[in-house]
Phi, psi and omega in degrees: 000323180294321180297318180296318180295318179296318179299316179295322179294315179295317179297317179298318179296320179295321179294317179296321178297321178295320179294316179298320179295318179295321179294323181292333183265359179276160182277138177278133177290339179258108180289154173294154173292160179298329182283341185306309183298314181295321179291324183284318188252352175091167183291340179293345180250028185306310183295316181292325176293319177298318178296315178301313180298317180297311182295321179296315179297316180298317179297318180297315181295314179296322179295320178297327179273000178074024182269140182294334181299343181304325180297321180295316180292322178294322177297319178295318178296318179298319179294319178297317179295321177299316178296320179299314179294321180296315180291326176296319180296322180280352178083023180272000000 
């Protein structure tokens, strides 16, 4: 009985982790304000924040129009955001 309970607990935790991951990768219907990136990462990241804002806006508009290109723009925005967090972590 203990083995079954442990198995169910581990399975449940794995399922919750999968749901959390799926939620994190979905698009938010509420876009960040333009200032969010600049406030979060500082003025030293002005160009990359502008690029992130542009790509995010383009992806949102294309997604609203049902165009497949939205995925490409969202991917570019995601990569810019990844770089911003990476550079913040390294202290740049």
